N, C-alpha and C positions, 0 to 999 in steps of 0.2 A: 542420358537425360537430353530431351529435345530442347530446342531454343526457347520454346514458350515456357517450359517448366523451369529452365535456367533463369529466365527473366522474372518469373514469379518468386523464385527463391531469393534473388537479389533485391526484390521489392518487399520481402518479408511476408509473402503470401497474404498481402493485405486485402486482396479482393476475392479470395476464394478459400477452398479447403486445402489443408496440409496433406500432402501425399504420404502413403505408407512408408516410403523410403526415408522420410524426414522425422518419423516418430520414434519415441523411445519409451522408457519405463517411468514410473512415478518418481523414481529417485531424481530425475532431472528437475521436476518442479519443486521437490523438497529442497534441493541444494540452492536453487535460484531464490526461492522465497525466504528460506532461512538465512541466506546470505544477506538479503536486503534488510533483515532485522538486526544486523550487527552494527548499524551506523550510529552516529552521534545523536540524531534526533530521538532515538529510542532511549539512549542513556540519559539525555536531558529530561525526557518525559518521566523516566523512573524517579529521578531526583525530585521533580515537581510533585508527583503523585504521593510518594512515600513521605516527602517533607510536609505535604499538606494534611495527609490522613494518618500518619504514623504507620508502623510496619504491619500490624495485624489487619487493620481496615484497608490499608493500601494493597495487601495481598488479595483481599476480597474483591477490590475494584479491578485489579489486573486479571484475575481469574475470570470474572464475569465478562469483562471486555474481550478477553481472549476467546472465551466461548462463543461470543457473538461473531467475532471476526473469523474464527475457525469454521463455524457452520456456513456462513456466507461464502467464505473462500472455497470450501469444499464443494458447495453447490455450483458456484461459478466455474471452477476448474472442471468439474464433472461435465457441465454443459459444453465447455470448450472442447473437451476430448470427444464427447459424444457427437458433436456436430462438426468437429475438426475445423471450427471457425473461430476467429478472434472477436474481440469486442466490437470492432467496426461492422462486421457482417451481422452479428447478433443484434446490434442496434438497428440496422436496416430492417431486420425481420420484425422487431418489436415496435418500432416507432414509425416505420414507413420511410421513404426516401428523404422527405423534407424534415420530419421530426428527428430523424437520425443525424442529420447535419448539425442540429443544435446539440444533441447528445455528444457527438464526437468532438465538437468544438469545446463544450464545457469540460469534458474529460481531458482533452489535449491541453487546454489552458491550465487546468489544475495540475497536470503532470509537469508542464513547463514551469509553473509556479513552484511546485515542489522541488524541481531540479535547482532552481535559483535559490530557494530558501535553504535547502540542504547544503549546497556549496558555500553559501554565505555563512551559515552557522559553523560549518566545519572549518572554513578558513579562519574565522575569528577565534574559535576555540584552539585550533592548532597553533596559531600565532601566540595566544596567551600561554599555552603550555610550553612552547619553546622559550618564551621570555622567562618563565619561572625556572626552567631547567638550566638555561645557559646565560640568561641576562641579555640575550640578543633581541633587539626589537625588529620584528619582521612584519611588514604590512600584510593583513589578511588576504589581500588580492594577490600578493606574490605567491601565496599557497593555493588559493582557489583557482586562479587562472590556469596554471600548468596542470592541475588536477582535472579541470574540466576538459582539457584537450585529451588526456588519457581516457576519460569517460566516453567522449565521442568516439574514440578509436575502438573501445570495447563494444559500443553500441552497433557498430558496423558489422560485427560478427554475430549479432542476434542472440538467440537463446543459448547457443553453444558457448559463446564468450562469457555470458553471465553464469552458466553452470560451472565453468572452469574456475572463475573467481570464487564462487561459493564453495567449491571443493577445498580451497585453500583457507578461506576466511573463517569458516565455521569451527574447525578444530583449533585455530589460533585464538579465536575469541573465547572458546571454551576454556583453554589453558589460562588465559589472562584473568578471566572471571573467577576460576577456581583458586588461582594464586591470591587474588584479592580477598577472597573469603577466608582462606587459611591464615593470612597475615593478620586479619582483624578478629579472628575467632575468639580470642580472649575477651573481646569487648561485646560479645553477642548479647549480654544482658542489657547493655545500653541500647542496642538495636531493637530488641523486643519491646523495650519500654519507651521508645521514641514517641514523643507527644505529637498530636495533630496541631499544626501551626498555621494552616491555611496557605494560600487564599482560595484553593479549589475545594468544593464540596464533593461528596461521593458521586453524585450524578454527573458533574462536570468532569471528574476524573475518568469515569467510564467512557464518557463521550470523547475525551482526549485519547484514551487507549484505542478506541475504534477509529477516530479521526486520523491518528498517526499513520495507520496502514490502510485506510479505506480506499485510497486511490489504488493501492496494490491489490486489494480485494476485488475491486471492480474490473481490473485488467487481468484477472486470473485466466479468463478464456484465452488470452494471448499466449499463455504458457501451457495451459491444459491441452490445447490443440496439438501440441507436440508429444503428447503421451498417448500410447496406443490403447490402453485400457482405461475407460472412464473411472472405474473404481480405484485404480492406481493413482489417477490424477487427483481424485477427491481425497484419498488418504494422504498423499504427499502434501497437498495444500492445507488440509485440515490439521495435520500434525504440526506443520510449521507455524500456522497462525493461532491454533488453539492450544498448543503445548509449548513449543519452543519460545514463542513470543512472550507469554507471561513468565516463563522461566527466566529468560534474559532480563526482563524488567525487574523481577524480584531479586535475582542474584546480584545484578549490577547495583542495586540500591543498598546492599548490606554494607559495603565499604564506605559508601557515601554517608550513610547515617552514622556509622561508627566514628568517622573522622570529621563529620560536619562539613564535608566538601560540597562543591557545587554540583559535581557529577563524578562518575567513576574515573574519568580521565584525570581529573584533578586529584582524586584520592590516590590513584596509582603513582602520581608524581610524588606525593607525600610519602608513599611507601617505598620509593626508590626504583620503581619500574616505569618511569614516565616515558622513556623512549619506546618501549614495547607497546605501551598504551597508545602512543601517537601513531605508530605503525598500524595498529588495529583500527584506530579512528579513520585513517586515510583509506585503508582497504575497504572498510565498511561503507564509507561515503562513496567510494568508487563503484561498488556493485549496486548500491541502493539508487544512486542517481542515474547510473547507466540503465537500470531497469525502467526508471521513469522516462528517460529520453527515448528508449526503445519503443515503448508503447505509445508515447506521444507521436513518434515518427510513423508508426503503423497507422494511427488515426488520420494523420495528415496525408499519408500515402494513399489511403483508401479514397480520400476525397480528391486527390490530385494525381491520378494514375500516370500522367504524362511527365511528371517531375521525378527526377531520379531520387532514390532513397538517400544517397550521399548528400545531395543538395538539401533535402529536408532536414537531415541530421545537422548539417552545418548551420542552417537557419535557426534551428532550435538552440543550438549551442550559443549563437550570438545573442538570442533573447535571454538565455539563462545568465550569460556574462553581464548583460545590462542590469538584470535584477541584483546580481552580486554587487556591482558598482553602486547601486542605489541603496544597499544595506538591507536586503530582504529579511535578515534574521530578526529584525525589530517586530515583525508581524507573525512570528512563529506560532505562538499559542492561539491567537485569534484565527489564524489560517486553519489550524487543526480543528477548532470548534466548528467553523463553517463547513469544512469537508465532512466532519462527523455527522452533520445533519442532512446535507444535500445528497451525498453519494450512496449511503446504505439503501435508500428506496430504489435507486437506479439498479443496484446489484440484484435486488429482489425481482424487479420487473424483467430483466434480461433472462433470468432463470425461469420464471413463471411463463413468459411468452414462449420460450423454447418447448416447454413441456405441455402447454395447453393447446397449442395449435401448430399444424405443419405448414400452414400457408402464411406468407408475408402479410403484414398488417395493411388493411385498407384504411379508408378515411376515418371511419368510426373507431376502429381498433387502435390506430395510431393516436387519435385524440384521447382515447381512454388511457393509453400508456402515459401520455403527457400529463393528463389530469391526475392520474394516480401518483405520479412523481411529485407534482406540486402539492397534492393533498398530504402526502407523507412528510414532505419538508416542512409544510406549515404546521403539521401536528407536532413535529419535533420542536419547532420554535415556540408553539403554544405551551408545551410542557416546560421548556426552559424558562418561560416567563410566568409560570404558575397559573396559566389559563386553562390547562387541560391536565387531567390525571387519569391515565390508563395503567401503565406499569410503574409510573413515577420516574422513568428514565427516558430522556428525550430520544435517544437513538433507538430504543425499543419501540417507543410509540410511533416513530416515523416508519419503521419497518412494518409494524402491525397494521397501521392505517393504509399503507401502500398495498400490502398483500390482500387485505380484505376488499379494498376498493377495486383493485385490478381483477381479482378472481371473480367477484360478483359481477363486475361490468362485462367480463368476457362471456359469462352465461347470458346476461341480459341482451347483449347485442347480437346474439344468435350465432356465435362461432361454434357450431355444433354439426356433428355428422347426422345423416338421416335417422340413425337409431337413437338419437337424443343424447349422445355422449359428446363431450368436448373432444375435438379432433386432437389426436395424439401425434407427436413427432416420431418419425421412424428412428 
């Protein structure tokens, strides 16, 4: 490996394409993405959704939300593998140099925010779990701060470090969830008959399902670019987000409903497996937040090529710790709702831009991308406030409006070959 490729590797290939030597199979993206789904935010979300809608309607919400995230994730991972480029490079192509700066900043800030929220929520829950099991009072920061240091260490190893964590976490989580179902199986009648108690309605639950992982969906190109075959990248991401994700939500809710617990970690404490559950909680937070920090670092590295990757990771770590100190867990659900409206349109634009034209966006095309993003987000807000009714789901309306606006606009502004067809990406 020459000195230039070595520098690119240590900078996360933030500015260009991933070489053949760094690519692998679709299993890489499957384990990374599935591992990020085993964290506490997903368990808390499951309790919120199934507690609000009951078990049957809750399953419908998570299956629909999983289908949306699975399709978007597969398309974005496919795009990353096909182009061998991450989110930052694809944003340059779709939005132009100035528009892409805004996109990268929004995504990076969202990722840093998610890092802080996840660490804050995990520290508070782990501290409460230890208090229930042992009677010891441990400050949440005493758990969150050391964990954040380990997260930063894994981030420096990039996609390889995330995959290794996923290889361990997925089977451990599966065992814990299966044990929880077996132990409460005699109470399954109570689970099936669980009433809807609010406060979230069906549309908001679907939006929360999407919002919980939408940052991960948008950054799928960052992982898909490390997969040699685009179809393998799409399959790995699609199965994780479309199948594993709703399955984890559903199974983790069973013990919660049966015991009336706040989430599955609390349920496992009641069942006598609290220590194992806390270990899974910490491992899940480790990989989930490391993935957020990794992609946030790539976004900043793309914009600041002269700054070392290690320095960027360290700065993001400091910002995340500040959010933990400020108690970021208090804005968990509102944060999910905002992400669930603003980021799905962005995921659609990145994929459409890659497939509809081979050339980077000029002034009109970059303005179109920005306008489509705004239009989709506003459509989602309008549906949320009962001002618009297309599909009836805010997240679906935001995607539909964005897709139609962008595709139609591309044709109208003349991004076409001489033969009258939209230019295709190689």
